[in-house]
C-alpha positions as CSV (number, residue, x, y, z in Angstrom):
1,M,85.0,40.4,-112.4
2,S,85.9,39.1,-115.8
3,R,85.2,35.6,-116.9
4,G,88.9,35.0,-117.5
5,G,91.2,33.2,-115.1
6,G,90.6,35.8,-112.4
7,G,87.8,33.7,-110.8
8,S,90.0,30.7,-110.1
9,D,90.7,31.9,-106.6
10,R,87.0,31.4,-105.9
11,V,87.0,27.7,-106.8
12,M,88.1,25.3,-104.1
13,K,89.1,21.8,-105.1
14,L,89.0,19.3,-102.2
15,N,90.3,15.8,-101.7
16,V,88.3,14.5,-98.7
17,G,89.2,11.0,-97.8
18,G,90.0,10.2,-101.4
19,S,86.8,11.6,-102.8
20,F,87.1,14.7,-104.9
21,Y,84.9,17.8,-104.7
22,T,84.8,21.1,-106.4
23,T,83.0,24.0,-104.8
24,T,83.3,27.7,-104.4
25,K,85.0,29.6,-101.6
26,P,81.7,31.4,-100.6
27,T,80.2,27.9,-100.0
28,L,83.0,27.0,-97.6
29,L,82.7,30.4,-95.9
30,T,79.0,29.8,-95.1
31,V,79.5,28.9,-91.4
32,P,81.9,31.4,-89.7
33,G,84.4,29.7,-87.3
34,S,83.9,26.3,-88.9
35,V,87.0,24.3,-90.0
36,L,85.9,24.8,-93.7
37,H,85.6,28.5,-93.1
38,Q,89.1,28.6,-91.6
39,I,90.6,26.6,-94.5
40,A,88.8,28.7,-97.2
41,S,89.8,32.0,-95.5
42,G,93.4,30.9,-95.0
43,A,93.2,31.1,-91.2
44,Q,94.0,27.3,-91.0
45,Y,96.7,25.5,-92.9
46,C,95.5,22.6,-95.0
47,P,97.9,20.5,-97.0
48,R,97.5,20.0,-100.7
49,D,98.0,16.9,-102.8
50,D,100.2,16.8,-106.0
51,R,97.2,18.2,-108.1
52,G,96.7,21.2,-105.8
53,N,93.6,19.9,-104.1
54,Y,93.1,20.7,-100.4
55,V,93.4,17.4,-98.5
56,I,91.0,16.8,-95.6
57,D,91.5,13.5,-93.9
58,R,87.9,12.8,-93.2
59,D,85.0,10.6,-94.5
60,G,84.7,11.5,-98.2
61,H,81.3,9.9,-98.7
62,A,79.7,11.8,-95.8
63,F,81.3,15.1,-97.0
64,R,78.8,15.2,-99.8
65,H,76.0,15.9,-97.3
66,V,78.2,18.4,-95.4
67,L,78.7,20.3,-98.7
68,N,75.1,20.2,-99.6
69,Y,74.1,21.5,-96.2
70,L,76.4,24.4,-96.7
71,R,74.9,25.1,-100.1
72,T,71.2,24.9,-99.1
73,G,71.1,25.3,-95.3
74,K,69.1,22.1,-95.2
75,L,70.0,18.5,-94.5
76,I,68.9,16.4,-97.4
77,V,69.8,12.7,-97.2
78,P,68.3,9.8,-99.1
79,L,65.3,8.0,-97.6
80,G,66.7,5.3,-95.3
81,Y,70.2,6.8,-95.1
82,R,72.0,4.7,-92.5
83,E,75.1,6.7,-91.8
84,L,73.6,9.5,-89.7
85,D,76.0,8.8,-86.8
86,I,78.9,9.2,-89.1
87,L,77.4,12.4,-90.6
88,R,76.8,13.7,-87.0
89,E,80.4,13.1,-86.1
90,E,81.6,14.9,-89.3
91,A,79.3,17.9,-88.4
92,F,81.0,18.1,-85.0
93,Y,84.5,17.8,-86.5
94,Y,83.8,20.6,-89.0
95,G,82.1,22.8,-86.3
96,I,78.8,23.0,-88.1
97,E,76.3,23.0,-85.3
98,G,73.2,23.5,-87.5
99,L,74.1,20.3,-89.4
100,A,74.6,18.4,-86.1
101,D,71.2,19.6,-84.9
102,A,69.5,18.6,-88.1
103,V,71.0,15.1,-87.8
104,D,69.9,14.9,-84.2
105,Q,66.3,15.8,-85.3
106,I,66.2,13.0,-87.8
107,L,67.7,10.5,-85.3
108,E,65.1,11.5,-82.7
109,S,62.3,11.2,-85.3
110,R,63.4,7.7,-86.2
111,R,63.6,6.7,-82.6
112,K,60.0,7.9,-82.0
113,K,58.8,6.1,-85.1
114,A,60.5,2.9,-84.1
115,R,59.0,3.1,-80.6
116,G,55.6,3.8,-82.1
117,R,55.8,0.9,-84.5
118,R,56.9,-1.4,-81.7
119,W,54.0,-0.5,-79.4
120,N,51.4,-0.2,-82.2
121,G,52.3,-3.8,-83.2
122,A,51.9,-5.0,-79.6
123,A,48.6,-3.3,-79.3
124,R,47.4,-4.9,-82.6
125,K,48.4,-8.3,-81.4
126,L,46.7,-7.8,-78.0
127,S,43.6,-6.3,-79.8
128,A,43.4,-9.4,-82.0
129,S,43.6,-11.7,-79.0
130,V,41.1,-9.7,-76.9
131,G,38.8,-8.6,-79.7
132,E,38.9,-4.9,-79.1
133,N,40.8,-2.0,-80.8
134,L,43.5,-1.0,-78.3
135,N,45.2,1.3,-80.7
136,N,43.3,4.2,-79.1
137,F,44.9,3.8,-75.7
138,A,47.2,6.7,-74.7
139,E,50.8,6.1,-74.0
140,D,52.5,7.4,-70.9
141,D,55.1,10.2,-70.9
142,E,57.8,7.8,-72.2
143,G,55.6,6.5,-75.0
144,D,55.1,3.1,-73.3
145,L,51.9,1.1,-72.6
146,D,53.3,-0.1,-69.2
147,F,49.9,-0.3,-67.6
148,F,49.3,-3.6,-69.6
149,E,52.2,-5.4,-68.0
150,D,50.7,-6.3,-64.7
151,S,47.1,-6.7,-65.7
152,W,45.1,-9.3,-67.7
153,I,42.0,-8.3,-69.5
154,G,39.4,-11.1,-69.3
155,G,39.6,-12.0,-65.7
156,N,40.2,-15.3,-63.8
157,N,38.9,-18.6,-65.1
158,S,38.4,-20.2,-61.7
């Protein structure tokens, strides 16, 4: 293909929730059956704004991560990114199951870390008060230290 104007049909200009993106048609065709695949292939109508951009009435900020996922096949979000629930919803809307799964993995990892921090902190406090290192105790199947709830280490003072 020549470098002249013939390649313009491969460039897709998008207005997603007021944020503007430029990408290539092959990027949007990455996930067959997805909404973006259908728009890029012409199988689904998508309105255009007065500048000719395809208008998608969705979250424009989250779309950055959707587009990067299509480009790389990986979910790359900044450390501490707090809008994973929104991104998950966008992944479902667009029909990009791999992205939704990647978001779910991060959410689950964060839940496990939070649960671990909570119990590790409780074990450290108990350890300091009893004088032993209780960080080595195994958690049950749910990640809890429930066996400490009904017992007191140290016995009865009477």
